[in-house]
Backbone as CSV, one residue per row, in Angstrom:
resi,resn,N_x,N_y,N_z,CA_x,CA_y,CA_z,C_x,C_y,C_z
1,MET,1.899,-23.718,2.353,2.843,-22.838,3.002,4.096,-22.637,2.154
2,LYS,4.500,-23.661,1.401,5.689,-23.538,0.569,5.499,-22.504,-0.536
3,ILE,4.272,-22.369,-1.031,4.006,-21.367,-2.062,4.238,-19.977,-1.504
4,LEU,3.786,-19.724,-0.279,3.992,-18.414,0.335,5.468,-18.137,0.543
5,GLN,6.229,-19.151,0.937,7.661,-18.965,1.113,8.338,-18.676,-0.228
6,TRP,7.871,-19.312,-1.279,8.442,-19.078,-2.599,8.157,-17.659,-3.069
7,LEU,6.951,-17.158,-2.760,6.572,-15.818,-3.191,7.148,-14.714,-2.305
8,GLU,7.685,-15.080,-1.155,8.187,-14.083,-0.224,9.220,-13.181,-0.898
9,LEU,8.957,-11.913,-0.861,9.821,-10.871,-1.424,10.006,-10.973,-2.936
10,LYS,9.089,-11.622,-3.639,9.182,-11.740,-5.095,8.361,-10.658,-5.794
11,ILE,7.232,-10.276,-5.205,6.338,-9.305,-5.832,6.395,-8.012,-5.021
12,PRO,6.754,-6.891,-5.653,6.827,-5.631,-4.926,5.478,-5.265,-4.293
13,PRO,5.504,-4.649,-3.122,4.259,-4.292,-2.442,3.321,-3.423,-3.275
14,LEU,3.854,-2.494,-4.039,3.001,-1.629,-4.858,2.232,-2.447,-5.895
15,ILE,2.877,-3.412,-6.493,2.201,-4.280,-7.463,1.113,-5.092,-6.757
16,GLN,1.397,-5.581,-5.550,0.397,-6.316,-4.779,-0.836,-5.458,-4.522
17,VAL,-0.613,-4.214,-4.127,-1.728,-3.300,-3.861,-2.561,-3.088,-5.121
18,LEU,-1.900,-2.848,-6.236,-2.622,-2.605,-7.483,-3.406,-3.835,-7.936
19,VAL,-2.823,-5.015,-7.792,-3.517,-6.238,-8.181,-4.753,-6.449,-7.314
20,PHE,-4.614,-6.285,-6.001,-5.757,-6.498,-5.133,-6.816,-5.413,-5.300
21,ALA,-6.407,-4.184,-5.590,-7.388,-3.127,-5.872,-8.175,-3.465,-7.136
22,LEU,-7.488,-3.949,-8.149,-8.174,-4.362,-9.383,-9.132,-5.522,-9.117
23,LEU,-8.697,-6.492,-8.340,-9.568,-7.620,-8.008,-10.804,-7.161,-7.232
24,MET,-10.618,-6.240,-6.280,-11.768,-5.729,-5.522,-12.745,-5.009,-6.448
25,TRP,-12.211,-4.236,-7.389,-13.080,-3.508,-8.324,-13.863,-4.499,-9.191
26,ILE,-13.187,-5.532,-9.693,-13.853,-6.535,-10.534,-14.953,-7.248,-9.745
27,ILE,-14.649,-7.625,-8.512,-15.661,-8.282,-7.680,-16.847,-7.357,-7.447
28,HIS,-16.573,-6.107,-7.182,-17.648,-5.143,-6.956,-18.526,-4.991,-8.201
29,GLN,-17.913,-4.900,-9.353,-18.663,-4.729,-10.596,-19.559,-5.928,-10.890
30,ASN,-19.129,-7.095,-10.473,-19.871,-8.306,-10.789,-20.851,-8.758,-9.715
31,THR,-20.770,-8.210,-8.531,-21.633,-8.683,-7.446,-22.506,-7.616,-6.829
32,SER,-22.219,-6.367,-7.062,-22.937,-5.309,-6.352,-24.006,-4.672,-7.231
33,SER,-25.213,-4.667,-6.724,-26.282,-3.943,-7.409,-26.620,-2.675,-6.637
34,LEU,-25.924,-2.444,-5.525,-26.151,-1.279,-4.677,-25.404,-0.079,-5.247
35,ASN,-26.100,1.002,-5.475,-25.483,2.216,-5.989,-25.733,3.350,-5.000
36,ASP,-25.273,3.163,-3.803,-25.489,4.118,-2.731,-24.421,5.209,-2.783
37,THR,-24.856,6.443,-2.860,-23.924,7.568,-2.941,-23.047,7.649,-1.704
38,GLY,-23.611,7.363,-0.537,-22.831,7.394,0.699,-21.694,6.391,0.686
39,SER,-21.947,5.210,0.145,-20.902,4.192,0.065,-19.782,4.640,-0.853
40,ILE,-20.142,5.295,-1.928,-19.133,5.787,-2.878,-18.274,6.860,-2.223
41,TYR,-18.904,7.776,-1.493,-18.139,8.826,-0.803,-17.240,8.238,0.280
42,LEU,-17.746,7.274,1.029,-16.940,6.645,2.071,-15.750,5.908,1.464
43,ALA,-15.989,5.132,0.431,-14.909,4.394,-0.225,-13.877,5.355,-0.818
44,SER,-14.343,6.434,-1.419,-13.427,7.421,-2.003,-12.585,8.097,-0.929
45,THR,-13.211,8.422,0.184,-12.492,9.058,1.281,-11.432,8.122,1.849
46,LEU,-11.797,6.870,2.087,-10.824,5.901,2.601,-9.689,5.664,1.612
47,PHE,-10.018,5.636,0.325,-8.983,5.474,-0.694,-8.014,6.653,-0.673
48,LEU,-8.541,7.869,-0.590,-7.682,9.054,-0.573,-6.800,9.086,0.667
49,ILE,-7.355,8.709,1.814,-6.557,8.676,3.037,-5.420,7.663,2.894
50,SER,-5.724,6.483,2.375,-4.680,5.470,2.209,-3.635,5.907,1.184
51,LEU,-4.070,6.598,0.134,-3.134,7.100,-0.866,-2.205,8.150,-0.267
52,ILE,-2.747,9.054,0.532,-1.931,10.091,1.176,-0.916,9.464,2.123
53,ILE,-1.346,8.491,2.933,-0.422,7.823,3.848,0.691,7.128,3.067
54,SER,0.341,6.446,1.992,1.342,5.746,1.176,2.337,6.728,0.561
55,LEU,1.832,7.831,0.038,2.721,8.829,-0.580,3.632,9.479,0.446
56,LEU,3.101,9.766,1.643,3.936,10.323,2.707,5.046,9.355,3.101
57,ALA,4.716,8.069,3.153,5.712,7.056,3.499,6.807,6.985,2.441
58,VAL,6.420,6.921,1.178,7.412,6.855,0.095,8.257,8.127,0.069
59,PHE,7.631,9.286,0.264,8.369,10.553,0.285,9.415,10.543,1.399
60,LYS,9.031,10.040,2.582,9.968,9.999,3.701,11.132,9.057,3.405
61,PHE,10.852,7.925,2.797,11.930,7.013,2.426,12.877,7.679,1.430
62,ARG,12.329,8.418,0.482,13.164,9.091,-0.518,14.008,10.193,0.116
63,THR,13.423,10.980,1.034,14.192,12.051,1.672,15.280,11.489,2.588
64,GLU,15.066,10.305,3.138,16.089,9.643,3.955,17.093,8.884,3.090
65,GLU,16.879,8.912,1.778,17.752,8.272,0.792,17.960,6.776,1.076
66,THR,16.843,6.094,1.309,16.878,4.645,1.502,15.848,4.009,0.581
67,THR,15.918,2.719,0.428,15.050,2.031,-0.510,13.659,1.797,0.069
68,VAL,12.690,1.790,-0.802,11.313,1.491,-0.437,11.032,0.012,-0.676
69,ASP,11.820,-0.603,-1.503,11.599,-1.983,-1.944,12.143,-2.979,-0.918
70,PRO,11.262,-3.747,-0.256,11.742,-4.699,0.746,12.476,-5.901,0.150
71,ARG,12.426,-6.043,-1.169,13.126,-7.156,-1.810,14.621,-6.911,-1.893
72,THR,15.055,-5.669,-1.651,16.474,-5.332,-1.752,16.967,-4.742,-0.428
73,PRO,17.033,-5.548,0.618,17.475,-5.020,1.908,18.934,-4.563,1.900
74,ASN,19.721,-5.039,0.974,21.117,-4.614,0.896,21.253,-3.156,0.433
75,LYS,20.193,-2.569,-0.130,20.226,-1.170,-0.549,19.749,-0.222,0.553
76,THR,19.409,-0.773,1.707,18.948,0.035,2.818,20.104,0.838,3.385
77,THR,19.870,2.136,3.586,20.913,2.994,4.144,20.591,3.449,5.559
78,GLY,19.367,3.184,6.020,19.008,3.587,7.372,17.614,3.136,7.734
79,LEU,17.298,3.324,8.997,15.990,2.989,9.527,15.176,4.274,9.637
80,VAL,14.018,4.319,8.992,13.178,5.512,9.011,12.287,5.463,10.246
81,ILE,12.484,6.423,11.158,11.684,6.469,12.387,11.040,7.846,12.581
82,ARG,11.123,8.696,11.579,10.506,10.020,11.649,9.387,10.121,10.622
83,GLY,8.679,11.224,10.634,7.599,11.417,9.682,6.404,10.541,10.013
84,ILE,5.884,9.869,9.039,4.715,9.021,9.224,5.014,7.858,10.167
85,TYR,6.283,7.525,10.353,6.692,6.403,11.190,7.045,6.803,12.622
86,SER,6.909,8.062,12.973,7.245,8.495,14.334,6.196,8.019,15.324
87,GLU,6.604,7.944,16.578,5.676,7.530,17.626,4.688,8.656,17.912
88,LEU,3.438,8.288,18.119,2.413,9.274,18.414,2.303,9.540,19.901
89,MET,2.760,8.638,20.718,2.613,8.785,22.156,3.827,9.430,22.762
């Protein structure tokens, strides 16, 4: 548990995403013999959806002129509650 506390807010979320995406790709290359076209299309679609959501979130943070980096809460200028973060109900 102390390791997690030490790492808290040390690695930017974008770097975490890229590292885990690389690890998933490496695991897939070394363990998967399945070359199913449907799986590739599904994975690509889910990747694109997640990329669009991430870009919309970053764009909204930029238009609200606040920081995206959770490691620097002192640079926060406001709470984003519109756009991708608005309530659906």
